[in-house]
C-alpha positions in Angstrom: 8.5 -7.5 15.1 9.6 -9.1 11.9 12.6 -6.8 11.6 13.7 -7.8 15.1 13.4 -11.5 14.3 15.3 -11.0 11.1 18.1 -9.2 13.0 18.2 -12.0 15.5 18.6 -14.6 12.8 21.4 -12.5 11.2 23.2 -12.5 14.6 22.8 -16.2 15.0 24.3 -17.0 11.6 27.6 -15.4 12.4 30.0 -18.1 13.6 32.1 -15.8 15.8 30.6 -17.3 19.0 31.5 -20.9 18.2 34.6 -23.0 18.9 36.9 -23.4 15.9 36.3 -26.5 13.8 37.1 -29.4 14.4 37.5 -28.9 18.1 34.0 -27.7 18.9 32.0 -28.5 15.8 30.4 -31.4 14.1 28.8 -32.3 10.8 25.1 -31.7 10.3 23.3 -32.2 7.0 26.7 -33.1 5.4 28.2 -29.6 6.3 30.0 -28.2 9.3 27.4 -27.2 11.8 28.1 -23.5 11.5 27.4 -23.6 7.8 24.1 -25.5 8.3 23.1 -23.0 10.9 23.9 -20.1 8.6 22.0 -21.6 5.7 18.9 -22.2 7.9 19.1 -18.6 9.2 19.2 -17.3 5.7 16.2 -19.3 4.8 14.4 -18.0 7.9 15.2 -14.4 7.0 13.9 -15.0 3.4 10.6 -16.4 4.8 10.2 -13.5 7.2 10.9 -11.1 4.4 8.3 -12.8 2.2 5.8 -12.5 5.1 6.5 -8.8 5.5 5.8 -8.2 1.8 2.6 -10.2 2.0 1.4 -8.2 5.0 2.3 -4.8 3.4 -0.4 -3.0 1.5 0.8 -1.1 -1.5 -1.9 0.9 -3.3 -2.2 0.5 -7.0 -1.7 3.7 -9.1 -4.8 5.0 -10.9 -5.3 3.7 -14.4 -3.9 5.8 -17.2 -6.1 8.7 -18.3 -8.0 8.8 -15.0 -7.3 12.0 -12.9 -5.7 11.5 -9.4 -8.2 11.4 -6.6 -6.3 13.9 -4.4 -6.5 17.6 -5.1 -3.2 19.0 -6.2 -1.6 15.6 -6.8 -1.7 16.0 -10.6 0.7 19.0 -10.6 -2.0 21.4 -11.8 -2.9 24.4 -9.7 
């Protein structure tokens, strides 16, 4: 779901679907509207990426000197 939202934001930030400036654009936040849209989409992608990393569980490696818990994982037969 997050990857789909990130992909949609990347498509929205591309200004190919807009009218050329100044004919079809305006100024928003002191920048051309397509630049403001692109920056907001980049921020949205960064936030979604941060959420994805927060929701992903990455197991910690065992402490040094402690044998691995899975048989055969230590390379010894």
